[in-house]
PLY file of the C-alpha trace (Angstrom):
ply
format ascii 1.0
element vertex 722
property float x
property float y
property float z
element edge 721
property int vertex1
property int vertex2
end_header
54.53 49.74 -30.34
55.95 52.98 -31.71
55.36 51.69 -35.23
51.72 50.81 -34.46
51.13 54.24 -32.90
52.66 55.92 -35.92
50.44 53.82 -38.14
47.29 54.93 -36.32
48.34 58.56 -36.57
49.09 58.22 -40.26
45.70 56.71 -40.97
43.88 59.58 -39.29
45.87 62.48 -40.72
43.49 65.27 -41.73
43.10 65.93 -45.46
43.54 69.44 -46.92
41.04 72.09 -45.87
39.32 71.96 -49.25
38.01 68.50 -48.39
36.01 70.03 -45.55
34.01 72.27 -47.87
30.45 71.08 -48.28
30.52 68.60 -45.41
27.02 67.56 -44.38
28.15 64.93 -41.87
31.51 63.84 -40.49
31.82 61.01 -37.99
35.45 60.21 -37.07
34.14 57.18 -35.09
37.16 57.27 -32.82
35.28 57.39 -29.52
36.60 55.14 -26.76
33.26 54.54 -25.01
29.56 55.26 -25.16
26.81 54.97 -27.75
27.12 58.41 -29.37
29.00 58.92 -32.63
29.87 62.61 -32.67
29.31 64.67 -35.81
32.23 67.11 -36.17
31.02 68.70 -39.41
29.53 71.60 -37.49
25.95 70.43 -38.08
25.70 68.77 -34.68
23.81 65.77 -36.07
25.17 63.05 -33.81
24.51 59.40 -34.62
23.76 56.40 -32.37
25.89 53.28 -31.95
23.72 50.15 -31.69
24.20 46.40 -31.11
27.53 44.56 -31.04
29.51 47.64 -32.00
32.41 48.59 -29.73
34.22 51.95 -29.75
37.90 51.29 -30.40
39.53 54.71 -30.35
42.03 55.12 -33.17
41.10 51.64 -34.43
37.63 52.94 -35.24
34.26 51.46 -34.39
34.54 47.68 -34.15
31.55 45.82 -35.60
30.81 42.25 -34.53
28.69 41.30 -37.54
25.58 40.29 -35.60
23.61 43.52 -35.19
26.21 46.26 -34.68
25.79 49.43 -36.71
25.48 53.21 -36.57
22.05 54.80 -36.95
22.36 58.20 -38.62
19.76 60.96 -38.30
16.82 61.03 -40.70
16.71 62.88 -44.00
20.49 63.23 -44.47
20.16 63.34 -48.29
17.39 65.95 -48.44
18.03 68.62 -51.06
21.24 67.07 -52.42
21.60 67.02 -56.18
25.25 65.98 -55.99
26.90 63.89 -53.29
30.13 62.33 -52.09
30.49 59.63 -49.43
33.85 58.54 -48.06
34.90 56.31 -45.19
37.64 53.99 -44.03
36.66 50.35 -43.58
38.33 47.10 -42.60
36.13 44.20 -43.71
36.56 41.01 -41.68
37.90 37.99 -43.61
34.76 36.02 -42.71
32.28 38.74 -43.68
28.98 37.18 -44.70
27.16 38.19 -47.86
25.22 40.11 -49.02
26.08 43.19 -46.98
26.30 46.99 -47.16
29.22 49.00 -45.85
26.71 51.82 -45.52
23.17 52.38 -46.73
21.32 55.69 -46.80
17.64 55.54 -47.68
14.45 53.72 -46.76
13.15 50.23 -46.09
9.73 48.94 -47.07
8.85 45.49 -45.75
11.68 43.14 -46.70
13.25 45.38 -49.35
15.04 48.66 -49.75
12.90 51.45 -51.18
15.22 54.16 -52.47
18.79 54.29 -51.22
22.47 54.97 -51.79
24.87 52.23 -50.73
28.36 50.78 -51.08
29.45 47.15 -50.70
32.80 45.41 -51.01
31.27 42.64 -53.11
32.28 43.43 -56.70
33.21 46.72 -55.03
30.35 48.92 -56.11
28.04 51.78 -55.20
24.45 52.13 -56.34
21.77 54.78 -56.13
18.12 53.75 -56.44
14.65 55.25 -56.23
12.95 51.92 -55.41
14.21 48.37 -54.90
17.21 46.68 -56.50
15.64 46.81 -59.98
16.03 50.62 -59.98
19.70 50.65 -59.04
22.18 52.66 -61.10
25.57 51.22 -60.34
29.24 51.99 -60.69
31.46 48.97 -60.01
35.12 47.99 -59.97
34.07 44.45 -60.89
36.15 42.79 -58.18
35.85 42.22 -54.45
37.63 44.44 -51.97
40.54 42.95 -50.06
39.52 41.89 -46.57
41.32 42.23 -43.28
42.99 45.52 -44.26
41.98 49.16 -44.03
40.60 50.66 -47.22
39.37 54.18 -47.96
36.24 54.02 -50.11
34.98 57.17 -51.83
31.93 57.60 -54.06
31.17 60.82 -55.89
28.12 61.74 -57.97
27.89 65.00 -59.87
26.36 66.03 -63.17
25.14 62.51 -63.81
28.60 60.93 -63.47
29.45 58.52 -60.65
33.08 57.84 -59.79
34.40 55.16 -57.42
37.76 55.52 -55.67
39.79 53.00 -53.67
42.53 54.45 -51.48
42.33 57.68 -53.46
42.72 56.04 -56.85
39.86 55.98 -59.35
38.77 52.41 -60.05
35.44 52.87 -61.86
33.34 55.53 -63.58
29.73 55.52 -64.79
28.00 58.21 -66.82
24.32 58.68 -67.46
23.18 58.44 -63.83
19.72 59.97 -63.72
18.87 59.58 -60.04
19.93 62.26 -57.57
20.09 61.87 -53.79
17.24 64.33 -53.31
14.96 62.00 -55.29
15.30 59.22 -52.71
12.11 59.23 -50.66
11.40 62.74 -51.85
14.01 63.88 -49.32
12.70 61.67 -46.50
15.10 58.88 -45.49
14.70 57.01 -42.21
17.00 54.00 -42.77
20.41 55.67 -42.75
23.09 53.28 -41.51
26.80 52.61 -41.34
27.42 48.87 -41.14
23.87 47.84 -41.99
21.85 47.29 -45.14
18.46 48.80 -45.91
17.42 45.24 -46.82
16.50 43.54 -43.50
17.55 40.10 -44.71
21.11 41.15 -45.56
24.07 40.60 -43.25
25.56 43.20 -40.98
29.06 44.48 -41.58
31.78 42.72 -39.61
35.08 44.53 -39.14
35.70 48.18 -38.35
34.83 51.64 -39.72
35.98 55.20 -39.17
36.13 58.67 -40.73
32.69 58.63 -42.39
32.07 61.76 -44.47
29.01 62.91 -46.41
29.29 65.92 -48.77
26.74 67.96 -50.69
28.99 68.02 -53.77
31.15 65.77 -55.89
34.72 65.80 -54.64
37.41 66.38 -57.23
39.86 63.65 -58.10
42.54 65.53 -56.17
40.34 65.74 -53.07
39.45 62.06 -53.27
43.16 61.29 -53.71
44.03 63.29 -50.62
41.36 61.51 -48.57
42.52 58.03 -49.38
45.85 57.76 -51.16
48.36 55.52 -49.41
51.97 56.12 -50.46
54.39 53.22 -50.67
56.17 54.02 -47.42
52.83 54.10 -45.60
51.86 50.77 -47.15
55.16 49.43 -45.88
54.42 50.67 -42.36
50.95 49.12 -42.46
52.25 45.81 -43.76
54.93 45.67 -41.08
52.39 46.47 -38.40
50.20 43.62 -39.64
52.90 40.98 -39.11
52.05 38.57 -36.30
54.59 35.85 -35.55
52.75 34.70 -32.44
54.55 34.00 -29.17
58.26 34.13 -29.93
59.45 33.78 -26.32
59.90 29.99 -26.44
60.03 28.87 -30.06
60.34 25.15 -30.80
59.30 24.97 -34.47
59.69 26.78 -37.76
58.27 30.29 -38.15
56.10 31.53 -41.00
57.75 34.74 -42.25
55.44 36.53 -44.73
57.07 37.83 -47.91
54.16 40.05 -48.99
51.85 42.21 -46.89
48.09 42.74 -47.08
48.71 46.20 -48.58
50.91 44.73 -51.31
54.40 45.52 -50.04
57.26 43.10 -50.58
58.71 42.05 -47.21
62.31 40.86 -46.84
63.92 39.37 -43.73
67.30 39.48 -42.00
68.41 37.25 -39.13
71.10 37.99 -36.59
71.91 34.27 -36.48
70.85 32.27 -39.53
72.23 29.09 -37.94
69.34 29.29 -35.44
66.59 31.02 -37.47
67.06 31.32 -41.22
65.61 34.14 -43.32
62.98 31.61 -44.47
61.93 30.93 -40.87
63.61 27.54 -40.52
64.49 26.98 -36.86
67.43 24.91 -35.63
67.22 24.42 -31.88
70.30 24.38 -29.64
71.44 20.95 -28.48
69.98 19.41 -25.31
71.44 21.00 -22.19
72.54 24.17 -23.95
71.13 27.62 -23.17
68.23 29.06 -25.18
69.30 31.06 -28.25
68.08 34.62 -28.84
67.83 35.89 -32.41
66.74 39.25 -33.84
64.66 39.07 -37.00
64.30 42.27 -39.02
61.49 42.72 -41.52
61.83 45.40 -44.20
59.10 46.81 -46.44
59.35 49.95 -48.61
62.35 51.18 -46.65
60.62 50.67 -43.27
61.92 48.21 -40.67
60.50 46.23 -37.77
62.41 43.97 -35.39
61.24 40.79 -33.66
63.07 39.17 -30.75
62.93 35.38 -30.98
64.02 33.00 -28.22
64.56 29.41 -29.38
64.33 26.67 -26.77
67.04 24.01 -26.82
66.13 20.45 -27.68
64.87 18.60 -24.63
67.01 16.08 -22.85
65.59 12.57 -22.68
64.91 13.10 -19.00
62.89 16.25 -19.78
60.97 14.47 -22.52
60.01 11.67 -20.20
58.98 14.06 -17.43
56.73 16.11 -19.72
55.24 12.98 -21.31
54.48 11.62 -17.84
52.63 14.80 -16.88
50.59 14.74 -20.09
49.52 11.08 -20.01
45.88 10.47 -19.03
43.53 7.50 -18.88
40.08 8.98 -19.38
37.03 7.99 -17.31
39.20 5.90 -15.01
36.54 5.80 -12.29
33.87 4.40 -14.59
35.11 2.37 -17.57
32.22 1.29 -19.84
34.01 0.19 -23.02
37.35 -0.14 -24.78
39.80 2.58 -23.82
42.67 4.36 -25.52
46.11 3.34 -24.20
48.53 5.26 -26.43
51.82 3.71 -27.46
53.39 7.05 -28.39
53.55 9.95 -25.95
54.54 13.57 -25.93
57.86 14.37 -27.69
57.83 11.01 -29.46
58.29 8.99 -26.30
57.33 5.31 -26.46
54.81 3.88 -24.03
54.22 0.25 -23.07
51.42 -0.90 -20.78
50.88 -3.60 -18.19
47.57 -4.60 -16.58
47.05 -6.40 -13.28
43.93 -8.04 -14.77
44.46 -8.45 -18.52
41.29 -10.55 -18.72
39.38 -7.36 -17.80
41.55 -4.67 -19.40
44.21 -5.80 -21.86
47.51 -3.91 -22.28
46.09 -2.57 -25.57
42.87 -1.25 -24.02
40.24 -3.89 -24.84
37.74 -4.13 -22.00
35.62 -7.06 -20.82
33.02 -5.81 -18.38
31.52 -7.87 -15.53
28.06 -9.26 -16.19
24.94 -7.38 -15.13
24.46 -7.62 -11.37
28.11 -8.31 -10.61
30.41 -5.92 -8.76
32.72 -3.41 -10.46
36.28 -4.60 -10.99
39.32 -2.53 -10.05
42.39 -2.78 -12.27
45.82 -1.17 -12.08
47.39 -0.10 -15.35
51.09 0.77 -15.48
52.60 2.80 -18.29
56.33 2.67 -18.91
57.41 5.85 -20.69
60.76 5.79 -22.50
63.00 8.25 -24.33
66.45 6.94 -25.18
67.76 5.39 -21.98
65.49 7.39 -19.71
62.33 5.72 -18.42
59.64 6.33 -15.85
56.49 4.52 -14.77
53.06 5.93 -14.16
50.23 3.97 -12.54
46.50 4.37 -13.07
43.78 2.77 -10.98
40.66 2.20 -13.06
37.23 0.81 -12.25
35.40 -1.30 -14.83
31.63 -1.17 -14.36
29.31 -4.15 -14.87
27.19 -4.35 -18.00
23.72 -2.78 -17.91
20.55 -4.84 -17.95
19.28 -5.51 -21.44
15.96 -3.77 -22.15
13.73 -3.60 -25.19
13.43 -0.36 -27.11
10.03 1.27 -26.74
10.51 4.67 -28.33
12.85 7.03 -30.15
14.82 10.20 -29.43
15.30 12.69 -32.26
18.24 15.13 -32.22
18.30 17.87 -34.86
18.88 21.54 -35.57
16.28 23.92 -37.01
18.28 25.98 -39.51
20.28 29.19 -39.75
17.26 31.47 -39.91
17.19 32.10 -36.15
19.82 32.81 -33.50
19.16 29.50 -31.69
18.43 27.33 -34.73
22.01 26.07 -35.01
22.07 24.33 -31.65
20.94 20.88 -30.49
17.18 20.39 -30.29
15.47 17.19 -29.11
12.11 15.57 -29.72
10.57 12.40 -28.26
8.39 9.89 -30.07
4.97 8.92 -28.80
5.96 5.44 -27.74
6.99 3.22 -30.62
5.33 5.41 -33.25
8.31 6.55 -35.33
6.21 9.13 -37.17
4.62 11.02 -34.25
6.84 13.39 -32.29
6.75 15.95 -29.48
9.34 18.71 -29.21
11.21 18.72 -25.91
12.35 21.63 -23.76
9.48 23.73 -25.14
11.22 23.84 -28.51
14.35 25.45 -27.07
17.85 24.02 -27.54
18.94 21.35 -25.07
22.65 21.80 -25.80
24.34 24.98 -27.03
27.85 25.42 -28.34
30.28 27.76 -26.60
33.36 26.71 -28.59
34.59 27.08 -32.16
32.01 28.83 -34.34
29.56 28.68 -31.40
26.96 27.02 -33.58
26.32 23.32 -34.12
24.55 21.67 -37.03
23.82 18.06 -37.98
23.84 16.59 -34.43
24.41 12.83 -34.45
23.57 10.56 -31.51
25.12 7.12 -31.06
24.76 4.54 -28.32
27.80 2.52 -27.25
27.74 -1.21 -28.11
27.41 -1.99 -24.39
24.32 0.22 -24.32
24.92 2.59 -21.40
26.93 5.43 -22.90
25.95 7.97 -25.52
27.97 10.31 -27.68
26.69 13.34 -29.55
28.92 14.66 -32.33
28.06 17.68 -34.47
29.33 20.10 -37.11
31.16 23.18 -35.82
29.44 25.80 -37.97
27.23 28.83 -37.51
25.65 30.30 -40.63
23.22 32.63 -38.84
24.59 36.07 -39.68
26.99 34.51 -42.19
25.83 33.70 -45.71
29.18 32.87 -47.30
28.95 29.15 -48.08
32.08 29.29 -50.24
34.20 30.77 -47.45
33.15 28.17 -44.88
34.30 25.42 -47.26
37.69 27.06 -47.70
38.39 28.51 -44.25
35.88 26.49 -42.24
36.40 24.46 -39.10
38.53 21.33 -38.96
36.94 20.37 -35.65
33.89 18.47 -34.48
31.89 19.21 -31.33
31.39 16.35 -28.87
29.26 15.75 -25.80
28.79 12.48 -23.90
26.22 11.17 -21.45
25.23 8.03 -19.58
21.52 8.87 -19.33
20.67 11.27 -22.22
19.83 13.96 -19.66
23.11 14.93 -18.01
25.73 15.80 -20.60
29.48 16.35 -20.27
31.26 19.58 -20.97
31.55 20.27 -24.69
34.73 19.08 -26.41
36.17 20.84 -29.47
38.15 18.07 -31.19
40.46 18.40 -34.20
39.84 15.62 -36.76
40.47 17.02 -40.27
43.88 17.55 -41.88
45.35 20.97 -42.64
44.34 20.56 -46.27
40.64 20.45 -45.30
38.44 23.50 -45.80
35.49 22.19 -43.79
34.32 19.33 -41.56
30.65 18.69 -42.18
27.99 16.38 -40.76
30.09 13.97 -38.67
28.47 10.62 -37.91
29.74 7.38 -36.41
29.18 3.65 -36.44
30.79 1.02 -34.23
33.11 -1.37 -36.04
33.27 -4.62 -34.08
36.21 -5.84 -36.17
38.49 -3.21 -34.60
36.64 -2.52 -31.36
36.31 1.17 -32.13
33.96 3.75 -33.62
34.38 4.81 -37.23
33.63 8.54 -37.42
33.00 9.94 -40.90
32.38 13.41 -42.30
32.61 15.51 -45.48
35.59 17.74 -46.27
36.89 19.66 -49.24
40.58 18.76 -49.49
42.88 21.31 -51.10
46.32 20.77 -52.55
49.20 20.69 -50.08
50.80 23.60 -51.96
47.59 25.68 -51.61
47.64 26.62 -47.91
45.14 29.47 -48.42
42.67 27.05 -50.07
42.15 29.24 -53.13
41.87 26.43 -55.67
38.92 24.37 -56.82
38.03 21.03 -55.28
34.99 19.11 -54.05
33.67 17.42 -50.91
34.77 13.88 -50.16
33.78 11.64 -47.27
36.63 11.04 -44.80
36.80 8.76 -41.77
38.88 8.26 -38.65
38.63 5.76 -35.80
38.28 6.40 -32.08
37.42 4.61 -28.87
36.56 7.64 -26.77
35.78 10.57 -29.12
38.88 12.26 -27.73
41.75 10.57 -29.57
41.28 10.00 -33.30
43.37 8.19 -35.89
44.69 10.02 -38.92
41.81 10.61 -41.35
41.46 8.66 -44.58
39.34 9.21 -47.67
36.30 6.93 -47.58
34.05 8.09 -50.46
35.43 9.84 -53.54
33.43 9.18 -56.73
35.16 12.08 -58.50
32.49 14.63 -57.63
31.11 16.23 -54.49
29.32 14.04 -51.94
28.27 14.83 -48.37
26.09 13.58 -45.50
26.74 9.84 -45.39
24.82 7.78 -42.85
25.03 4.03 -42.16
22.91 1.19 -40.77
23.81 -2.50 -40.49
21.37 -5.28 -41.34
22.53 -8.86 -41.17
26.09 -8.98 -42.40
25.84 -5.88 -44.57
26.28 -2.18 -43.99
23.92 0.10 -45.92
25.25 3.58 -46.63
23.14 6.56 -47.74
24.94 9.62 -49.18
23.90 12.89 -50.79
24.98 13.42 -54.41
26.09 17.05 -54.24
26.52 17.74 -57.96
24.53 20.49 -59.64
21.38 19.12 -61.26
21.64 18.84 -65.05
20.24 16.61 -67.76
23.31 14.38 -67.42
23.10 14.20 -63.61
19.39 13.67 -62.93
19.99 12.19 -59.48
22.09 15.04 -58.13
20.80 16.70 -54.95
19.18 13.38 -53.98
20.28 10.31 -52.03
22.43 7.38 -53.17
22.21 3.97 -51.43
25.10 1.47 -51.38
26.08 -1.61 -49.36
29.15 -3.57 -48.27
30.12 -6.29 -45.81
33.00 -4.11 -44.54
32.22 -0.78 -42.87
35.46 0.89 -43.93
35.34 -0.46 -47.46
36.12 2.24 -50.04
34.11 0.59 -52.84
30.55 -0.11 -51.70
28.17 -1.79 -54.15
25.38 0.22 -55.77
21.84 -0.28 -54.46
19.80 2.69 -55.71
20.03 6.38 -56.52
17.58 9.25 -56.91
16.03 8.34 -53.54
13.47 11.01 -52.69
13.07 12.32 -56.23
9.45 12.98 -57.11
8.40 13.33 -53.47
10.71 16.19 -52.47
12.35 18.99 -54.42
15.87 18.11 -53.26
17.31 16.23 -50.33
20.26 15.98 -47.97
21.11 14.95 -44.41
19.60 11.45 -44.53
19.14 9.66 -41.21
18.16 5.97 -41.19
16.86 3.75 -38.38
14.98 0.49 -37.90
11.53 0.16 -36.39
11.50 -1.18 -32.84
8.56 -3.45 -33.60
8.90 -4.87 -37.12
11.18 -5.32 -40.12
10.65 -1.80 -41.33
13.18 0.96 -41.81
12.72 4.70 -41.89
14.79 7.16 -43.88
14.28 10.83 -43.02
15.53 13.12 -45.80
16.05 16.85 -45.23
14.31 18.82 -47.98
16.62 21.79 -47.60
15.06 25.05 -48.68
11.65 23.44 -48.19
9.92 21.47 -45.46
12.96 20.15 -43.64
12.79 16.45 -42.82
10.38 14.28 -44.81
10.08 10.60 -43.76
10.29 7.62 -46.12
9.97 3.92 -45.28
10.74 0.46 -46.66
10.46 -3.17 -45.62
13.40 -4.21 -47.80
16.69 -2.34 -47.45
18.25 -4.31 -50.30
15.55 -3.25 -52.76
16.45 0.45 -52.65
12.76 1.32 -52.92
11.56 3.92 -50.43
7.97 5.11 -50.11
6.98 8.50 -48.68
5.39 8.02 -45.26
1.95 9.44 -44.54
0.23 10.76 -41.45
3.46 11.88 -39.83
3.77 14.64 -37.24
7.38 15.80 -37.01
8.75 18.64 -34.87
8.57 22.08 -36.47
11.47 22.83 -38.84
13.61 19.74 -38.14
16.85 19.77 -40.12
19.73 17.28 -40.41
19.95 15.13 -37.30
19.51 11.60 -35.91
16.84 9.27 -34.61
18.01 6.97 -31.79
15.94 4.00 -30.53
15.57 4.19 -26.72
14.10 2.21 -23.86
10.92 3.22 -22.07
12.94 4.34 -19.05
15.17 6.51 -21.26
12.18 7.98 -23.08
10.39 8.77 -19.81
13.56 10.29 -18.38
14.16 12.74 -21.24
10.49 13.72 -21.31
10.62 14.49 -17.59
13.90 16.41 -17.83
12.96 18.44 -20.92
9.17 18.90 -20.90
0 1
1 2
2 3
3 4
4 5
5 6
6 7
7 8
8 9
9 10
10 11
11 12
12 13
13 14
14 15
15 16
16 17
17 18
18 19
19 20
20 21
21 22
22 23
23 24
24 25
25 26
26 27
27 28
28 29
29 30
30 31
31 32
32 33
33 34
34 35
35 36
36 37
37 38
38 39
39 40
40 41
41 42
42 43
43 44
44 45
45 46
46 47
47 48
48 49
49 50
50 51
51 52
52 53
53 54
54 55
55 56
56 57
57 58
58 59
59 60
60 61
61 62
62 63
63 64
64 65
65 66
66 67
67 68
68 69
69 70
70 71
71 72
72 73
73 74
74 75
75 76
76 77
77 78
78 79
79 80
80 81
81 82
82 83
83 84
84 85
85 86
86 87
87 88
88 89
89 90
90 91
91 92
92 93
93 94
94 95
95 96
96 97
97 98
98 99
99 100
100 101
101 102
102 103
103 104
104 105
105 106
106 107
107 108
108 109
109 110
110 111
111 112
112 113
113 114
114 115
115 116
116 117
117 118
118 119
119 120
120 121
121 122
122 123
123 124
124 125
125 126
126 127
127 128
128 129
129 130
130 131
131 132
132 133
133 134
134 135
135 136
136 137
137 138
138 139
139 140
140 141
141 142
142 143
143 144
144 145
145 146
146 147
147 148
148 149
149 150
150 151
151 152
152 153
153 154
154 155
155 156
156 157
157 158
158 159
159 160
160 161
161 162
162 163
163 164
164 165
165 166
166 167
167 168
168 169
169 170
170 171
171 172
172 173
173 174
174 175
175 176
176 177
177 178
178 179
179 180
180 181
181 182
182 183
183 184
184 185
185 186
186 187
187 188
188 189
189 190
190 191
191 192
192 193
193 194
194 195
195 196
196 197
197 198
198 199
199 200
200 201
201 202
202 203
203 204
204 205
205 206
206 207
207 208
208 209
209 210
210 211
211 212
212 213
213 214
214 215
215 216
216 217
217 218
218 219
219 220
220 221
221 222
222 223
223 224
224 225
225 226
226 227
227 228
228 229
229 230
230 231
231 232
232 233
233 234
234 235
235 236
236 237
237 238
238 239
239 240
240 241
241 242
242 243
243 244
244 245
245 246
246 247
247 248
248 249
249 250
250 251
251 252
252 253
253 254
254 255
255 256
256 257
257 258
258 259
259 260
260 261
261 262
262 263
263 264
264 265
265 266
266 267
267 268
268 269
269 270
270 271
271 272
272 273
273 274
274 275
275 276
276 277
277 278
278 279
279 280
280 281
281 282
282 283
283 284
284 285
285 286
286 287
287 288
288 289
289 290
290 291
291 292
292 293
293 294
294 295
295 296
296 297
297 298
298 299
299 300
300 301
301 302
302 303
303 304
304 305
305 306
306 307
307 308
308 309
309 310
310 311
311 312
312 313
313 314
314 315
315 316
316 317
317 318
318 319
319 320
320 321
321 322
322 323
323 324
324 325
325 326
326 327
327 328
328 329
329 330
330 331
331 332
332 333
333 334
334 335
335 336
336 337
337 338
338 339
339 340
340 341
341 342
342 343
343 344
344 345
345 346
346 347
347 348
348 349
349 350
350 351
351 352
352 353
353 354
354 355
355 356
356 357
357 358
358 359
359 360
360 361
361 362
362 363
363 364
364 365
365 366
366 367
367 368
368 369
369 370
370 371
371 372
372 373
373 374
374 375
375 376
376 377
377 378
378 379
379 380
380 381
381 382
382 383
383 384
384 385
385 386
386 387
387 388
388 389
389 390
390 391
391 392
392 393
393 394
394 395
395 396
396 397
397 398
398 399
399 400
400 401
401 402
402 403
403 404
404 405
405 406
406 407
407 408
408 409
409 410
410 411
411 412
412 413
413 414
414 415
415 416
416 417
417 418
418 419
419 420
420 421
421 422
422 423
423 424
424 425
425 426
426 427
427 428
428 429
429 430
430 431
431 432
432 433
433 434
434 435
435 436
436 437
437 438
438 439
439 440
440 441
441 442
442 443
443 444
444 445
445 446
446 447
447 448
448 449
449 450
450 451
451 452
452 453
453 454
454 455
455 456
456 457
457 458
458 459
459 460
460 461
461 462
462 463
463 464
464 465
465 466
466 467
467 468
468 469
469 470
470 471
471 472
472 473
473 474
474 475
475 476
476 477
477 478
478 479
479 480
480 481
481 482
482 483
483 484
484 485
485 486
486 487
487 488
488 489
489 490
490 491
491 492
492 493
493 494
494 495
495 496
496 497
497 498
498 499
499 500
500 501
501 502
502 503
503 504
504 505
505 506
506 507
507 508
508 509
509 510
510 511
511 512
512 513
513 514
514 515
515 516
516 517
517 518
518 519
519 520
520 521
521 522
522 523
523 524
524 525
525 526
526 527
527 528
528 529
529 530
530 531
531 532
532 533
533 534
534 535
535 536
536 537
537 538
538 539
539 540
540 541
541 542
542 543
543 544
544 545
545 546
546 547
547 548
548 549
549 550
550 551
551 552
552 553
553 554
554 555
555 556
556 557
557 558
558 559
559 560
560 561
561 562
562 563
563 564
564 565
565 566
566 567
567 568
568 569
569 570
570 571
571 572
572 573
573 574
574 575
575 576
576 577
577 578
578 579
579 580
580 581
581 582
582 583
583 584
584 585
585 586
586 587
587 588
588 589
589 590
590 591
591 592
592 593
593 594
594 595
595 596
596 597
597 598
598 599
599 600
600 601
601 602
602 603
603 604
604 605
605 606
606 607
607 608
608 609
609 610
610 611
611 612
612 613
613 614
614 615
615 616
616 617
617 618
618 619
619 620
620 621
621 622
622 623
623 624
624 625
625 626
626 627
627 628
628 629
629 630
630 631
631 632
632 633
633 634
634 635
635 636
636 637
637 638
638 639
639 640
640 641
641 642
642 643
643 644
644 645
645 646
646 647
647 648
648 649
649 650
650 651
651 652
652 653
653 654
654 655
655 656
656 657
657 658
658 659
659 660
660 661
661 662
662 663
663 664
664 665
665 666
666 667
667 668
668 669
669 670
670 671
671 672
672 673
673 674
674 675
675 676
676 677
677 678
678 679
679 680
680 681
681 682
682 683
683 684
684 685
685 686
686 687
687 688
688 689
689 690
690 691
691 692
692 693
693 694
694 695
695 696
696 697
697 698
698 699
699 700
700 701
701 702
702 703
703 704
704 705
705 706
706 707
707 708
708 709
709 710
710 711
711 712
712 713
713 714
714 715
715 716
716 717
717 718
718 719
719 720
720 721
């Protein structure tokens, strides 16, 4: 803690008195509460803290990236022929683009109209008298490091702009003809820290402090004094940034960083290398021995920081069995409606064997045969024997297997979708209901508001997929864990994106379970996009498939180049998933597969994600394939370029059969355009799809699913979500 306190003090040390000369504004931004950012320049021009911005004391003003910013007084550039702007900023690793660190000027409609700004993208500052086409820019030509404090200083004097990073000049531009006083003729009403003068840009996410505006160009020495970080200070900052997590009960290897975010080399010492090596390799004491305590010492630029690590001994077999017993669960025991997961391996590598009192109803491997419709539920006792070495224990579960539902004809459709990243609620689950069996006429439910909202992961869900169980009376909804509203960095979310899917389940399409945030992708995955599922009768389980970029195992930061492949895993309950496998890899990027079975064949529709060129004329459209095996990795070609000529580009296909005739519908999401556009065919094998006419879809429907439903189900959702 003493090191962290010293770090905060070092960061806020006052520069020499000369740097105070010519101050127009100075906001330390070190308040601990309130919505006022005090101006300590002597001008008394306080600013206002707005939105998801939280005062953090010495850590500066914390900005959440949604709408948090500081609104400065009007006309702060009036009369200035020269200028300097300096501040300290820590840009969040997931900062969306484009964004301004600060922007001083005016907004007209959807564009800036005269301004001075700095951004960390290609670290640059620009001054302009109108929109972007009038910008005069000085740039370092590279992005700023994220997740670390940086001092950014821009000076403009005598037509020369200079850019400094941590007190060191990184760029210079001569021939600048615009002066601050020319912006708005001295009138500026869009003066912000953490916000752009372009309304469509993203807000700054991270933290800011020590904002200074001068009426002159600082000298190189003054800029150096404001921002220079000596090596020993970099060492202190890098040591303070180390986070080893909870080291009070360590059971696995530790990741010991060897370089810090400020560039220092970090070396490690261990008080007992037999327990924790200097590379972080942990060797636990033998079962029954006492925990081992080790002191790790990190050194950077002559600075030191110690970490106390307590390593738990290996568990005894008795302890393994006891903990595995406590962790073992049979889900939905009071209402079994399909095959269940009975694991054969438990916590700590224990082995589990099962017995059933009625194996004709529930087998020891979890296959379920339900009573016929109208019969009574059947109670079954399952016994798990948990073993580690010579230690064993037994755990009993009483489960109830429900009778099958009555078979009913489908007389309508339910449409689950999202509406895009353009609004705060667009990346949640929306529903629409068909007008009876008309697959092309729809009414939005819940007055167009989301029916399900995500509170886990990224707190946004896209590409919702609905599936009915083979027995007919259970529904699962699985969706992408991703929120792009307020985040425009599509590259980042495919490198550092979620490896989880979001799951809800229901027995009536109205009452839904608590959301589940379920890990499915491997550590090498940079994203987990558009999960869908299809039931595979040959294994008695659902095959869940999604798109992921897979990076090399020796590239843990996912900095290399790769492309999206389709992966799949199997599950019986959307809780426990098998290890994922690659399903579709043609050697280039593909996403958004969807499947329908007709006869003995599975038809798969996938988006070709390549960039459109003369040699790839079908890229950004839909490919159709077929196979007699769902999990086959080499489907046969049916057709490509589906949608071309009728839509500009397409993704997110969803396919379903008419309830009344041998007709199939394929909705294709014209991203960047109309959203879903329906196509139809009477021959899946032909690969020929015709644009539908006279359709009335919900407003702005994006990637989702159409599910055939009974009249009772359709009436129920309409009543629940008017």
